[in-house]
N, C-alpha and C positions, 0 to 999 in steps of 0.2 A: 504494500500499499505507500504510494506516494501523502506526505506531509507536508500541507501547507502549513510555512511557518520553521519548519526544521529542516534540519542537513540530512540529508538522504544519501544514501548509499547504493547507486543503480547502476545498472550494466547499459554500455554503449551498444544499441541495436543497427542505428543505420544514418548513414550521414546523406544530408540533403543540402540541397541548395542553400540551404539558409539555415543549417547546421547541424547539429548529430542531437536525433532523438534515443534519450535512453529511459529505458524500464526498470521494473521491479519484477516481483515473482508471479503477480498477478494479473499479467497483462496490461499493465498501465505503462502509460508513455507521458514522458514531457520533453520539450524542446531546449538543448544545452544554445543558444544562438553563437555562431560562428564565433563573434571576437573572444568568446569564453573556452571555446574547445581548443586545448592543447596540441599539439603540431603530434606527437609520438600518442595521441591516442588511436586506439584501433576499435573494431568493431569485436565484441565480446571482452574488452577491458573493464573495468570496475572503476567507479572515482566518486568521491563525495563533493556533492551540490547541495546549495541553499534553494529552495523552494517556494517560488513567492507567484504576485501575481502582475506583468508589466502594466504601463501606463494604459494597453489598452485592454485592464484585465483577463489578460489570456494570462495562464498559469504558466511559467517557464522556470529553466534552471538558471543558476548564474554560478559561478568562481567565488564572488566576490565573498566578502566575510560580513554578515552584519553585526552591528553593535550586541543584539539580540535577537534572541529566538523568542515565538509565541509562548506565554504565559512568563515573560521574564521582565522583569525593571533594568532600565537604563538612565544615564541622564545622558540626555542629549543637545543638539541645538538648535536654534529656529533658523533656518535660512532663509524661508519666505512665507508670503503671507496671498489669500485668494478668498474668493466669494465660499469656501468650504470651508475653509478652517485654515492650519497655520500646518507648513511643511518643514520636519524633521531631517535631521542628514545621519542617518546612520549606516553609513558607508556600503549605499548601491547607487544604480545608475538613479534609481527612481525614488525620491525621498518618501518618508513616513508622514500621512497624512492625522494630524490630530482633529476632527475635526470640532468646530466651536464648543457642542455640547458636551463634548469630555474635555474641555477647559475650564478647570474653575475660575481665571480668573485670563482675561484675553492678553492670549503669548503675542511679545514682538520679534522683530528680528531680531540675530545674534542672543537673542537669549537662550540661558541655558536652563532645562527643565528635566527632573523626573517623571519618568513618562512608562506606561506600563503595555506591552506588546500584547494585543487580543484579535481574534479571530471572531469577527463580525458575519455569526451563522446567515443572517437577511441576506448577505450583499455575497457572502464570500469571498471579504476582503478582509486583508489583515490592518489594521488601522492602533494608533496608539490612545492612549488615554492618560490624562494628570491628573487624573480623581485614582492616584494609586491606592490611597486608603479603603477602596471600596473594594479591591481584588486580593486583598488582607486574610488570611482565616482569622476568627474571632478568638479560638483559643490554640494555645502552643500545644498538641496533640503529637505525641509522637519527638518530646523535646525532651532532653534531661540533662540537669546540669552538668558542666564539662564536656559536652558535645561539642565540639569543632562545628563549625558554621559558614557558608556564605555570607559575609556581611556588606551589604549595600549602605551607604551613608547617603542619605537622602534629603533633608532637613536639622534644622538644630531646634534645641528647646530649650528653656530656663537650665535643664541643667547638664546638658552639654548636646547628644546627636543622637536623633531617631535613623533607626538602620531596619533594613528588610533584610530577614534571614532567611537563607533557603529559596528564597522569591514565595515565602509563604505567611511569615508573619513578623509584625513590629517590635524590636526591641530597642533597648537601649543601652547607651554610652556615657556614663558618667565623665563631666571635664575633668573631673580629680583623678582618671584612671586611665587616662590617655599620654602614653610616653613616647608616641612618634607623630610626624608630620600628617594630619587628618586633616580632609575638605571633604566638602559637598560634593558628592560623585565617586566619589573614591570605592572600590570594592577589594576588602580588605580578608585575610582570616579572623575569625572572631571566633570567641569560645564563651559558651553560657554561662553564669557565674552565678544566677539564684532565677528560677522560676518563682514569682511571688503569689501569693495566695489569691490577689485579683486579678489573675492572669498574664501579668506582666513581665517581662523579660527583662534581665539586667546581662548586656553583653560586656566582655574585656578580649583586648586586641594580644593576651600574652596566656600562656597558658597557664591553667590552676596552679598557684602556688606560687607564682612569680609575683602579684599582686604583696601575698603575705611577706615575701621577702625584702620587697621596698619595703613596707612600713614596717619591717621590726630594724634594717639597716639604718630609716630616715632617724628612730626611734634613738637608734646610737650615735647619731650625729648630732641631734638635736642635745640630746642628754652631755653630751662631752662639751658642746660650746657652752652651758649653761655653767656644767664645772669649771669654766676657761675663762669666764668672765666676757663668755660671748663672744671669742674670737680664736679661731682655730686659724694656725700658718699654713694651710694648706691648701695647695692648686693645681692646675694643669700640667706644672712641671716638677711637681713633687714627687719623689721616688716611690715606688711601688712599692718596696717594701718598706718603706715608712709607714705608706696607708694600712698594708697587711698585718703590722707590727700593731697599731692602734685599733684596728677596727675589724679585721681578720677576714677582710674582702679585697677582689683584684681591685685595681685602679680604675679599670674599665665601670663596674660596677658601682664604683665611688663615685665616678661622674654621673651616670645615669642618675643614680638617688640624689644628688648635691643639684641635678638639675631640675628633679622634681622639686625638692623643697623653695626651689627660686620661683620657679613658675607657681607654687602657692606660696610666693611671697613670706615665706617662713625665713627665708635667709637673703643675704645681700653679699655679693661678689666682688671680689677687687682681686687687683694683681699680686697683695700679699696676702692674700688669703679668705677665709667665711668670715662672715663676722652674723650674729643671729639678728635678724631682722625687729627693729622695735613694734 
C-alpha cells in the first residue's frame, strides 16, 4: 500500500517519457518525475521516496526530503500568502498550505511557526495546522518516568518551554533544568522526569541522575563559598587537580555546575575567581 505523506520503499516498474513509475506489492503505482529519477535506477530496483500531491493534486513521488511526515510536528517558515491561506517551506517543490481555518492568528511572510502535518480526508490532500494543541493526546498513556522521548520545543511558558513528546503529548521543560542552548523549534533528546497526578509531564534534557548530581555539586560549591567569606580563587585557568582535591569533581563538571549557578544568579564570575552573589 502506498501511503500519502510518508516515506515508502517502492520498486521501479517502468520508465516513461515523464518519469519512472514505482509500485508496491499490491499493484499500486505512483510516478517519480524525471527530475528525481537517479541515473542508475533500473526496473526492478527498490528505492525510498516521499509520496504527496503536486500542485495539480496528482499523487507523485519525490526524492526530496520533507521537514516532517504526516502526523508529525515541525517548525517551518512562511513563504507566501494567498486567498486560501499561508504557504510554508517544508523542503519540497510544492509548499505546504496552512488554510486560514488552521491558523490561530494570521500568519505573516517570514514568520516561523509550529505546525502539524495532517491528511485532510475530505480532499485527500496534505495540509498543515498551526492549532497544534488539538492534535495532542489528552493523557500520557504508555509513557513512564525515565523514558527517552523525542522532544520538540514549540513555545515558551512562564516556567520554561513547552514541548511535544514523541509527536503525541505535551511536556514541560523547566528553565532551571536547562543546561544547554535551547530555542523554539529545537528537536532534542529528552527524558521523562515526572508524570504528575494532574497528567502533566515534566521533561529533562539529561539522563536521569544528572540533575541530582548537579544539585549535589552545586551545594558543595555554595557551601564552600559561604565558608570562605563568599569567594573562591577558582576560574577557567585553575589547575584541574586543585578543583578535584577540593570538590571531588572534574574541571569539566565543575565548569558546568558553576555555569548553572551563574545562570541562576547565585554566583558572580571574575578573572580572579567566584563570588557569592549578594
